[in-house]
C-alpha positions in Angstrom: -120.3 -34.7 -73.8 -118.8 -31.2 -74.0 -116.7 -32.1 -77.0 -119.7 -33.6 -78.8 -121.5 -30.3 -78.2 -118.5 -28.4 -79.7 -118.5 -30.6 -82.8 -122.2 -29.6 -83.3 -121.1 -25.9 -83.6 -124.2 -25.0 -81.5 -123.3 -22.1 -79.2 -126.3 -22.7 -76.9 -125.5 -26.5 -76.8 -121.8 -25.8 -76.0 -122.7 -23.4 -73.2 -125.4 -25.7 -71.8 -122.9 -28.6 -71.6 -120.1 -26.4 -70.1 -122.5 -25.0 -67.4 -123.7 -28.6 -66.7 -120.1 -29.9 -66.4 -119.2 -26.9 -64.2 -122.2 -27.5 -61.9 -121.3 -31.2 -61.5 -117.7 -30.4 -60.6 -118.5 -27.6 -58.1 -121.6 -28.9 -56.4 -121.4 -32.7 -56.7 -117.9 -33.9 -57.1 -116.2 -31.2 -55.0 -118.8 -31.8 -52.3 -117.8 -35.5 -52.0 -114.1 -34.6 -51.7 -114.8 -31.8 -49.2 -116.9 -34.0 -47.0 -114.0 -36.6 -46.8 -111.5 -33.9 -45.9 -113.8 -32.3 -43.3 -113.5 -35.5 -41.3 -109.9 -34.4 -40.5 -106.7 -36.3 -40.4 -106.5 -38.6 -37.4 -103.4 -37.7 -35.3 -103.9 -40.1 -32.4 -103.4 -43.8 -32.3 -106.9 -44.7 -31.1 -109.8 -42.4 -30.8 -111.8 -43.1 -27.6 -114.2 -40.2 -28.1 -116.8 -42.4 -29.6 -116.8 -45.2 -27.0 -120.2 -44.2 -25.5 -121.8 -44.3 -29.0 -120.2 -47.7 -29.7 -117.9 -46.1 -32.3 -114.4 -46.9 -30.9 -111.8 -46.5 -33.7 -109.1 -49.1 -33.6 -105.6 -48.5 -34.7 -106.4 -50.1 -38.0 -109.4 -47.8 -38.4 -107.2 -44.8 -37.8 -104.6 -46.1 -40.3 -107.4 -46.5 -42.9 -108.7 -43.0 -42.1 -105.3 -41.5 -42.5 -104.8 -43.2 -45.9 -108.2 -42.1 -47.1 -107.5 -38.5 -46.1 -104.2 -38.5 -48.0 -105.7 -40.2 -51.1 -108.4 -37.5 -51.1 -105.8 -34.8 -51.0 -104.2 -36.4 -54.0 -107.5 -36.6 -55.8 -108.2 -32.9 -55.2 -104.8 -32.0 -56.5 -105.1 -34.0 -59.7 -108.7 -32.7 -60.2 -107.5 -29.1 -60.1 -104.8 -29.9 -62.6 -107.1 -31.9 -64.9 -109.8 -29.2 -64.9 -107.2 -26.6 -65.8 -106.0 -28.8 -68.7 -109.6 -29.5 -69.8 -110.3 -25.8 -70.1 -107.1 -25.3 -72.1 -108.1 -28.2 -74.5 -111.6 -26.9 -74.9 -110.3 -23.5 -75.8 -108.4 -25.0 -78.6 -111.4 -27.2 -79.7 -113.7 -24.1 -79.7 -111.3 -21.8 -81.5 -112.4 -22.8 -85.0 -116.1 -22.5 -84.1 -115.6 -19.1 -82.4 -113.9 -17.8 -85.5 -117.1 -18.1 -87.4 -119.5 -16.5 -85.0 -120.3 -12.9 -83.8 -118.8 -11.2 -80.8 -121.8 -11.7 -78.6 -121.8 -15.5 -79.2 -118.1 -15.6 -78.7 -118.3 -13.7 -75.4 -121.0 -16.2 -74.2 -118.7 -19.2 -74.8 -115.7 -17.5 -73.3 -117.6 -16.7 -70.2 -118.6 -20.4 -69.8 -115.0 -21.4 -70.3 -113.9 -18.9 -67.8 -116.3 -20.4 -65.3 -114.6 -23.7 -65.9 -111.3 -22.1 -65.1 -112.8 -20.8 -61.9 -113.7 -24.3 -60.9 -110.0 -25.3 -61.1 -109.3 -22.4 -58.6 -112.0 -23.7 -56.3 -110.3 -27.1 -56.2 -107.0 -25.5 -55.5 -108.5 -23.6 -52.6 -109.9 -26.9 -51.2 -106.4 -28.4 -51.6 -104.8 -25.6 -49.7 -107.3 -25.9 -46.9 -106.9 -29.7 -46.8 -103.1 -29.5 -46.6 -103.3 -26.8 -43.9 -105.6 -29.1 -41.9 -103.0 -31.9 -42.3 -100.2 -29.7 -41.1 -102.2 -28.3 -38.1 -103.3 -31.8 -37.0 -100.2 -34.0 -37.7 -97.2 -31.7 -38.1 -97.3 -28.6 -35.8 -98.0 -30.6 -32.6 -94.8 -32.7 -33.3 -92.6 -29.8 -34.3 -93.1 -27.8 -31.1 -91.6 -30.3 -28.7 -88.8 -31.1 -31.2 -87.8 -27.4 -31.3 -88.2 -27.1 -27.5 -85.3 -29.6 -27.1 -83.1 -26.7 -28.1 -83.8 -25.0 -24.8 -82.1 -27.9 -22.9 -78.8 -27.4 -24.8 -76.5 -24.7 -23.4 -75.3 -22.1 -25.9 -73.2 -20.3 -23.3 -70.2 -22.6 -23.7 -66.4 -22.7 -23.4 -64.0 -24.1 -26.0 -64.0 -27.6 -24.4 -67.8 -27.8 -24.6 -67.7 -26.5 -28.1 -65.3 -29.2 -29.1 -67.5 -31.8 -27.3 -70.5 -30.6 -29.3 -68.5 -31.3 -32.4 -68.1 -34.9 -31.5 -71.4 -35.5 -29.6 -73.9 -33.3 -31.3 -76.5 -32.3 -28.6 -79.4 -31.2 -30.7 -79.5 -30.8 -34.5 -78.8 -34.4 -35.6 -81.5 -35.8 -33.4 -83.8 -33.0 -34.6 -83.1 -33.8 -38.2 -83.7 -37.5 -37.5 -87.1 -36.6 -36.0 -87.9 -34.4 -39.0 -86.9 -37.2 -41.4 -89.2 -39.6 -39.6 -92.1 -37.1 -39.8 -91.6 -36.5 -43.5 -91.2 -40.2 -44.3 -94.6 -40.8 -42.8 -96.2 -38.8 -45.7 -93.8 -39.1 -48.6 -95.0 -42.5 -49.9 -98.7 -41.6 -49.7 -98.8 -38.0 -51.0 -98.4 -37.0 -54.7 -95.1 -35.3 -55.4 -96.8 -31.9 -55.6 -98.7 -32.3 -52.4 -95.5 -33.6 -50.6 -93.6 -30.5 -51.8 -96.4 -28.2 -50.5 -96.4 -30.0 -47.2 -92.6 -29.7 -46.9 -92.9 -25.9 -47.6 -95.5 -25.6 -44.8 -93.3 -27.6 -42.5 -90.4 -25.4 -43.3 -92.3 -22.2 -42.5 -93.6 -23.7 -39.2 -90.2 -24.9 -38.4 -88.5 -21.6 -38.9 -91.1 -20.0 -36.6 -90.5 -22.6 -33.8 -86.7 -22.3 -34.0 -86.9 -18.5 -33.9 -89.1 -18.8 -30.8 -86.7 -20.9 -28.8 -83.7 -18.9 -29.9 -85.2 -15.8 -28.4 -85.4 -17.8 -25.1 -81.7 -18.8 -25.1 -78.6 -17.2 -23.7 -75.5 -17.1 -26.0 -71.9 -16.3 -25.9 -69.8 -16.1 -29.1 -69.0 -19.8 -29.2 -72.7 -20.5 -28.6 -73.5 -18.3 -31.5 -71.1 -20.2 -33.7 -72.7 -23.5 -32.5 -76.1 -22.2 -33.5 -74.8 -21.1 -36.9 -73.5 -24.7 -37.5 -76.9 -26.1 -36.3 -78.8 -23.8 -38.6 -76.6 -24.6 -41.6 -77.1 -28.4 -41.0 -80.9 -27.9 -40.8 -81.0 -25.8 -44.0 -78.8 -28.3 -45.9 -81.1 -31.2 -44.8 -84.3 -29.4 -45.9 -82.7 -28.4 -49.2 -82.0 -32.0 -49.9 -85.6 -33.2 -49.4 -87.4 -30.6 -51.6 -87.0 -29.1 -55.0 -88.1 -25.7 -53.7 -85.6 -23.3 -52.2 -85.7 -23.1 -48.4 -83.0 -20.5 -47.8 -85.4 -17.5 -48.1 -87.6 -19.1 -45.4 -84.6 -19.1 -43.0 -83.5 -15.6 -43.9 -84.5 -14.2 -40.5 -82.7 -17.0 -38.7 -79.6 -16.6 -40.8 -79.5 -13.0 -39.8 -80.0 -14.0 -36.2 -77.0 -16.3 -36.4 -74.9 -13.5 -38.0 -75.7 -11.2 -35.0 -75.0 -13.9 -32.5 -71.6 -14.5 -34.0 -70.4 -10.9 -33.8 -67.2 -10.2 -31.8 -68.4 -6.7 -30.7 -71.7 -4.9 -30.6 -70.5 -2.1 -32.9 -69.7 -4.7 -35.6 -73.4 -4.8 -36.5 -72.9 -1.5 -38.3 -70.6 -3.3 -40.8 -73.8 -4.9 -42.1 -76.3 -2.1 -41.6 -77.5 0.9 -43.7 -75.0 1.9 -46.4 -72.8 -1.1 -45.5 -75.6 -3.6 -46.1 -74.7 -4.1 -49.8 -77.0 -6.7 -51.3 -78.2 -7.8 -47.8 -81.9 -7.1 -47.2 -82.5 -7.0 -43.4 -85.6 -9.0 -42.3 -85.1 -7.9 -38.7 -86.2 -4.5 -37.4 -83.9 -2.3 -35.4 -85.7 -3.3 -32.2 -85.4 -7.0 -33.1 -81.7 -6.6 -33.7 -81.2 -5.1 -30.3 -83.3 -7.9 -28.8 -81.0 -10.5 -30.5 -77.8 -8.7 -29.4 -79.2 -8.8 -25.8 -79.2 -12.6 -25.9 -75.4 -12.4 -25.9 -74.4 -12.6 -22.2 -71.1 -10.9 -23.0 -72.6 -7.8 -24.7 -73.3 -4.8 -22.5 -76.8 -3.3 -22.6 -75.4 0.2 -22.7 -73.5 -0.5 -25.9 -76.6 -2.1 -27.5 -78.8 0.9 -26.5 -76.2 3.3 -28.0 -76.4 1.7 -31.5 -77.7 4.0 -34.1 -79.8 1.8 -36.4 
């Protein structure tokens, strides 16, 4: 073992064992995990693509394949963490030996230890790739139609409709329910770290989809107020299911909501330039004009005259 080699105080022996361990991790062990992930995460109930080859996957096969993919992700994550810890422990174990050797021998061992640290980074990269594949296969296809439901809800509303939305929410509660179902399907099978990473990816994707549908929607001021309420509910929910902060991911949408809530076009200047204070605008001047043009009660001439 590597530790036995360290106890022998042989520089060549230590480096040989470190290089051997690194090779096993990078070429053999990682290869097995990578092969399992390359099969992808099944996103359909039953795969009929292999019928002609006699390889029809039943729903139970798909369930097993999904579980295997998630378990592999967990194994990759724990491997990256364990390799990092192994390197740190070996640095401590080697410190006494390295204190008694010359600079050349010391540099030789440190290079081998550094290679072991690089192996941890390789596993982290594989983990990132695997979770990206999971998100692309099982998350993004479900988020788009969920967000598209926003387009069927009018945001050019009167006070009676606004009051009715308060009692009979037309969008966000059903959206959150769908999101909860999506997250629950992974929470029990992913490690806490992998689950947090997936939630972060979902949040990024979600913000993009919501922004996309907002730019296709017509608003008046009450509709802007309704969107602000919907956005606050969504941010509050996501904040409750992850330890990471999500507000920064919704900074652009929050600024969209602020613009859609203005009483007058000129009011944007109260938040712009020297009046911005601690606010860092994530929207460009052209995007701000585009958002303001979503308000059916704002005149194009006034928007064009803004000096941003």
